[in-house]
N, C-alpha and C positions, 0 to 999 in steps of 0.2 A: 540832751544826746544820751544815747543806749554806749552802754560801758561794755567790753568785749567780754565773754565770757571764759573767769578763769577756768575756771575748771568742768569739761563738757563733758554729759551722762554717757556713763559708759552704756557699749549697747547691751540689750538683752541675752543673755545666754542661758539656756535652759539644761541646770545642772545636771548630770547623768543621776539615777537614782537605786539606792541600794539596799534602804529596808524593807521587809519582805512584807509588811502593815501597808505601804503606801503602793508597792508594788499590786499585788495582788487588788489592792481599790480599783488603782488605773486598770489593770485587765481586766478588772469585772466590767468598768463602764466601759472598755472597747470590746468585750464578749456581747454585752447590753446592745452595742450599737450593733453589731455583725449581723446577728439575730432579729432587730425586730427592723430590720432593711431586708432582709432574707439571705443574706451573702453566704455564699459556698464558703465550705472549707479552705477551695484555695485564693477566691477573693479577696477574703480575708487575711487573709493570709501573705497576701502580695500586699495589699492593704499599708498593713502595720512591718512589711517588710522582715518576715521570718519563714521559715523552712515549714509547710504543712504541716511535719509531723512535730514542731514547737510551739503553733495554732493550737495544735490537740491540744498539750500539753496543759498551754494558757485556757484552752476551754474547759479542762479538768478540773483545774485549780492546781496542778499541780505543778506550772513553771517556779523552776529559783534559781533562775541567773538574775539578771540585773539589767534593768530598764537603761541604755546609754543614750544621749541627747538627743538622737534620730528616732529613738523607739517613742520618747517621751512628746518629743515636738510633732509625731503621727498620732497620737494619742491625742494630745489637744486640739488639733485640727478636724479630729474625726467625731469628739464631743461636742467640740465646738460646733460643728456642723449640723449636727444630729437636736442642739439646743435648738438652733437659727432655724432648723426646719420645723422643729415642733411652736418656735413662737410665729413662725411664717403662716402654716397650713394649720385647714382644719378638715381632716377626712381622710381618704386614700392617698395624698400625696404627702401628706406628713412622715410617714415611713415609705414610702414608694415612689417619692421621687427621684430617690441616688440609681434604682433598674429602670426607669422609666425613659428610654429612646426620644432624646431632645433633637429637634430641629431649627432650636437656634440658634442665633451667631455662638461660632467657634466650640459647638458640638458636631457640627456634621449630621447628623442621626443617632450617634452615639448617647449612651450613657453615663450619668456622673460619674461612675463607679467606675466602667471602661475610660472615661479618661484620666481618672484619679490612679487606675493601678499601670496605664501607659506612663502617667506624667510623673507621679511620685510627688516629693513632697510639693513642688512648685504647684502642681496641677492641684493637689490639697486646698493647697494658699489662694488659687483664684474661685476655685467652689464655696470658699468658706467666705471670702471679697466676695460673691456673687449673689450669696443666700443674705447675707450685713446688709447689702447694699439694696435686695429686693426688700428688704424689712424695712429701707430708711437710714439706714447705716453707710458708715463706710469703714 
C-alpha cells in the first residue's frame, strides 16, 4: 500500500533577478528572439509587458532595472517558444510562424503574436504548449 506523502513538493516559484549579468543575458535572449521573429518595438514591448521606452533601453543594452517574476516568466516562455520552433521547423516557419496568420482552432485567423499580446502570460503558455505538443512532447 502506498504511504501518504508527508511533505508535498512546493509549487515552482520563479525568483526575481537582480544581478546585472543575469539580467543582461536574459534581455539579450529576448531581444534576439524579437529580432528573429521580426517583431516591432511595440509588439516586443507588449509581449515583455514593458513600456516602449523601456524596451528601447533593453534593446540598447542600457537597462538597469530588476526583472521581477512576471518578466522572468515571460522571458522563459518566449525563449522556450523560440527554441521549440527551431526544433520543430526547418525553413521559413522557424522564424516566421509567430507572425503568420493561423486558421487553426483557437487562432481565428490571428497570428500567434497577436494572440500572445492580447492574452498575456496565459496565452504565451498555450502557444508554448502548442508547439511542444506539435513536437511530440507535452
